[in-house]
Steps between C-alpha positions, in 0.01 A plus 500: 500500500431643156140473382464411133197605298287195419502570127873588481727319261767350724836466323795339678865530412809314614821671620686678223199586287430872458128567447489881527479562124203266456326639810536856366351406160215317669420802712496727194296265286257355759474763780177350640632140521703418809834321457658346807873412476616230743854388560526119490798294616659296223425178689130582508439624147302192390319464833386860493335443162343166582356595842361831369722745693560676168318498166812532288870488584833591345691177557847376442500189279484207513163432659255215472263627227224253573190715533690822437557728204845655472629767264884518500600869509880541527825328602736593780879490455695312766759710692761432761513723808845559648672755725591827335878431530468148356705425179172412322394861541753597230302318232163564336417129480652172611461134414433210732871402475599824675267403790642151539737594781266749671335436831140498379224598740171314474248701301246236415236644738371807313307619804817501712731685257510805726685282757721356230606845385572598860718192529703589190556845640601371843725202424566527122452239236252528216130425431321449166143626469266667251590853406175647630567355846858625505366849436230456765754411770784720370751643746765768444778264610399234247493475119339245265621382155327297228575134507534301169409134500227514766133455389286814496183515706167607355210712630138418394153618578282215624136459594251209550341355188151527648528871584259690275512877558516802276763645733727204429480566125565867559804441713642258242458776245686746720791259561521406132511863396169517321347844444202629701271455200594137444434411867183702546275196503527125544620321189277280296506129562746440220742768618466388861578133423789603279654708779462213741654257258791739463534516875533123525756488225710793610308776323584360156161556340468854618837586354420321182179698471681825521750400235228377277314828528812697410568273205148551367536872504829485316357267237211732437727798459724308265197391301380856465842622389528208257163586347594860450838407339329250273256763364772764459724253318237412240421865445867576424560206265280217394798275416679541833267263681733205452792695646297596802386142555864389490577660838536257793142411585296289732134418541446845647644671192265298283205617702621857473514471122148364496390791713666739252305350213174537683572867579607573149187343354273711714690815402465431127127424522440820688698699238291353214178597676 
């Protein structure tokens, strides 16, 4: 039996989820903090979180989010697994209509897909499953092709709402791709609550925050350029101001012009002194 350090961050993952990248980044960024990765059956993903077997878990949605935070991470394409000499193997993708006459093997039990794949190889037929699991159980005598018209599955990172640990915040930062500097310490109360709100709503706030930050930087750059152009335009011709103002403009352009006036005024006063 493996002995887990009492202060380790225990992160579970369901079949099909590859955690090696995040584990490597964690080891590089937090070498003194122990990270324990624990495989969890799909059928036990919620139970493992609620009974404390793991602190966090990569789950396959949907789950009951009562008492749990969840940050959706990525979607999985559905594929159909067939024998290598099956007619479907000639195509890159197929629709559900092409599967109507196939002998479909039961693939509803994610934890038993290894047996399902073995069955397809032994007796033929076809089985539809998430792409990651088809790769996990891949055999040389089988192929898989994308299926159109079947809902995608989604992987998320979930953890209990009452779990308060710096390590949890750090691991969220690793998974979300934040830099080492931005995850060095626990976020302030405002940032922490915003991240949790984003987790409950599918990560919307966190994404919006990123876009808002990028937009602010662009607006500032545009304002600075607008100010410079405004000063240069007046220096070239005092009567060309109306022509310059006639360019397509918005509220941001107006602010840039105002900034240009302020800069010009300071320059003139300095010259007189």
